[in-house]
N, C-alpha and C positions, 0 to 999 in steps of 0.2 A: 324683109318683112316675108318671104318664102320658106323662112326656116322657124319664124314664129308659127307659123299656119303648120309645118310638119309637127313640130312640137304638139299644137293644140291635137293635128288629128292622132298623133301619140295616145296621147294621155286617153283622149277619146276610145281611141280602137282598144288598150290596154284594157279600161275599166269596164267597156263593155263585151268585153269575149269574157272577164271573170266574170260577170253578172251571170252574161248569158248562158254560161259554163254551169255555176251553180245553181240556177232555174232548172236549166234542162234535166241536171240530176238531180233534183229535189232535194237540193240542201236545204232543209228548217230554216238556216236561217234566211236565206234569198227569199221563201216560199211563203212565209208565216206571214208576210205584211199584206199578203192577199185574202189570205181568210180572215184579216182584222178587219178589211175593207168590206167585207162581205161578198166577195169576189170567187166566183167557182176555181176548183184550183187549175183547169185546162186554161187561165186568162195566162198564170204562171209559165207555162210553158210557151205560148204564144209570145209575150213579151219578153222570153232569154230565147225564142227563134228571131226575132226583129232586130233583139240587140247583137248578136252572131252579125245577121244579115247587115243591118246596119255599121258594125265593125269593120266589116269585110268591102262595103260598099263606099264607104270616105275615103277610099282611097281611088276610086274609080272614077274616072272625069264626068261620064254620063251620070252617072249616079250620087258624086257626091254632093250635091246640093239636099236634094232629096233625103240622104243619109243623114244631112246632118238635123234636117229639117225632123225625121222621124224621132229620130236621139232626142231633141229638143223637148218633143211631146212626152215623151217617156219621161224623160227628168222633169219636168213639171209635176206628172202625175208622184215622184219620187220626193221631191220636194214638199206638197201637198200632204203624201203620208207623214214625213218627219215634223213638220211644221205640227202637224193634230197631233199626234201620238207617240213621239220619240224628243229624245232632248235634241235643240237647234243645233248642237256643234255633230248629232250623228247625218248631218241634212249635208255638210262641205262638200262631201263627194259629187253628188249629185251639182250644187250648185257650181261647182268647178266645171264639170263635164259641161254643163249648160253655157256655162261663159264660154268655153272653146267652141262649142257649136255656132253660137252666136259669131264668134270670130268668123269662123268656117263660112258661116253663111253670107257675113257680111261682105265675104270676098267673092261670092258670087259660086261659090264650090271651088274647092282646090283640087282636084284629084292627081292623082301623079303618074297613075296607070292607065291605059285604055287614050 
């Protein structure tokens, strides 16, 4: 089971790093959703920073559980956006990350480092 958790953590990390970097660099593909929802631009920057922090924190024993919970909250927001404003297929990645986080949470956080 340990390797399944590590695979889930790797998936979450890769998706969060990619999304976080795109938001922090102002990539329109990653930031448009925030304006569609009527949110100010700084929210995209904040979420991007949280995604990167979560991608790192998920690997640390002391923060793994909290990081997985935080990322889950972000993914619930992403799923809401895709359900309301895009074809559902565009929300598949967010749903997969949410499932991976649920697995990590169910194991009470499984950080590897620290």
